[in-house]
VEXKEGU-197506 format. One record per residue (C-alpha): x, y, z; residue in one letter. Coordinates in pm, whole numbers, padded with zeros to 5 digits, always signed. Layout:
XYZa;...
***
This chain:
-05623-01901+03743m;-05873-01997+03501d;-06223-02034+03623p;-06247-02408+03503e;-05964-02482+03618v;-06055-02323+04010s;-06335-02531+03977a;-06133-02837+03961e;-05946-02767+04237l;-06174-02747+04485f;-06249-03105+04484p;-05840-03188+04530h;-05834-02925+04849v;-06124-03087+05005r;-05933-03428+04968i;-05640-03320+05178v;-05841-03135+05375m;-06090-03412+05426g;-05760-03639+05518t;-05643-03396+05791v;-05981-03392+05948i;-05991-03790+05944g;-05716-03805+06109l;-05817-03605+06399g;-06108-03801+06403i;-05952-04140+06418t;-05712-03994+06695r;-06045-03933+06884l;-06180-04184+06812l;-05903-04430+06881m;-05857-04282+07236t;-06227-04352+07295v;-06144-04700+07185a;-05854-04702+07424g;-06032-04588+07728i;-06290-04893+07709i;-06033-05156+07638q;-05786-05047+07906h;-06025-04844+08139p;-05726-04812+08395h;-05450-04752+08216r;-05536-04353+08321g;-05761-04199+08562k;-06076-04129+08313i;-06181-03769+08308s;-06503-03633+08257t;-06390-03313+08117l;-06153-03487+07924h;-06452-03699+07761m;-06667-03355+07701l;-06357-03223+07500w;-06316-03529+07369i;-06697-03530+07212g;-06720-03160+07152s;-06373-03176+06897m;-06542-03451+06742l;-06822-03237+06660l;-06581-02948+06579e;-06439-03143+06318l;-06704-03299+06177v;-06876-02915+06186l;-06565-02802+06011f;-06592-03057+05780w;-06971-02976+05675w;-06931-02606+05643w;-06606-02647+05433e;-06849-02723+05174f;-06919-02392+05083a;-06594-02314+04930l;-06769-02473+04622h;-06863-02138+04599r;-06478-01955+04559v;-06437-01876+04192q;-06081-01782+04242i;-05828-01995+04409w;-05426-01937+04517n;-05217-02100+04718f;-05289-01853+05005g;-05619-02013+05008i;-05517-02325+04990v;-05259-02306+05266l;-05495-02115+05510f;-05777-02379+05489i;-05500-02633+05532l;-05335-02436+05829t;-05724-02451+05981y;-05764-02814+05919a;-05458-02923+06079i;-05488-02692+06380t;-05825-02852+06445l;-05576-03158+06396f;-05342-03033+06655l;-05595-03014+06933i;-05764-03359+06864a;-05407-03479+06901a;-05366-03314+07193l;-05631-03477+07371l;-05519-03809+07254s;-05199-03870+07407p;-05006-04208+07345d;-04968-04241+07691s;-05036-04112+08037v;-04877-04276+08246s;-04696-03966+08358e;-04987-03808+08492y;-05247-03881+08745k;-05457-03940+08459g;-05646-03756+08163y;-05747-03476+08353e;-05383-03401+08501d;-05255-03398+08103f;-05527-03173+08006f;-05505-02961+08246l;-05120-02971+08228k;-05122-02891+07846r;-05421-02679+07849r;-05229-02365+07721h;-05126-02527+07401w;-05481-02687+07406f;-05667-02316+07448f;-05364-02186+07275g;-05540-02322+06940l;-05859-02354+07035l;-05847-01965+07048g;-05656-02000+06713a;-05978-02143+06534t;-06215-01838+06636f;-05977-01628+06462v;-05944-01872+06184l;-06367-01942+06106d;-06355-01551+06097t;-06088-01551+05819i;-06248-01837+05646d;-06581-01719+05629t;-06463-01349+05453l;-06322-01599+05179i;-06637-01811+05147k;-06801-01451+04994g;-07052-01217+05101q;-07322-01416+05026a;-07232-01677+05295h;-07123-01396+05535w;-07467-01252+05487s;-07616-01554+05661r;-07522-01471+05980f;-07588-01233+06286d;-07437-01155+06645w;-07503-01488+06761s;-07249-01643+06503y;-06996-01344+06504f;-07031-01326+06907g;-06843-01644+06873q;-06502-01454+06865v;-06476-01204+07151p;-06683-01448+07382v;-06461-01745+07242g;-06146-01554+07288l;-06229-01430+07667a;-06310-01805+07786l;-06012-01933+07599c;-05792-01656+07798i;-05988-01730+08088f;-05912-02131+08057a;-05516-02062+07997w;-05518-01902+08304r;-05640-02166+08542y;-05611-02475+08588a;-05981-02460+08771d;-06200-02790+08709r;-06520-02626+08788r;-06424-02334+08549l;-06322-02570+08296h;-06611-02776+08357l;-06859-02495+08282s;-06615-02342+07949i;-06674-02716+07740v;-07037-02686+07885g;-07087-02361+07701v;-06873-02448+07388h;-07072-02738+07348i;-07412-02568+07412t;-07287-02305+07142y;-07192-02589+06906q;-07575-02723+06903l;-07692-02388+06872f;-07515-02295+06603l;-07593-02658+06434i;-07998-02605+06432f;-08014-02260+06363r;-07745-02210+06071f;-07618-02586+06006f;-07849-02828+05951t;-07919-02794+05557t;-07649-02662+05287i;-07813-02419+05134s;
***
């Protein structure tokens, strides 16, 4: 592909990707608004609300760190499809936290725990997708990171497997706590500025 055409493609990819991410953010915010408007419609859960907060932050972080794609010199359909697949995976996670109704369940936590296989399967996939995404952005981007960034893949996958297998509330609260703490660590360590 002509380098000039490649340079012009990035804004279009970013618009479509941003639309998908925006839909995920909208879905989560509508769930929070629904809980505020109708607090007795479903039993509110600390676990569920923490995951909503964590995934809102994840969606914003994804939008932020995808700016590094402007460095990609050669675009092809595979890269575009990959970026959209990653964004769609994050949207699906947001959708799993934003049920249309929890009337069939004991509340949001019961819904979340009964849908945890899908949630943690998709979340586990994002750790792998993030590594591929980092590779796509090139050696200069890859070399910014150290073990504290790349260690998230084995640790994140292990935690997703535990959460996928067990419905213990304390385990799930611990995992979301680790996830949020790690997100904040990444923000302060790597993502406060775009270099």
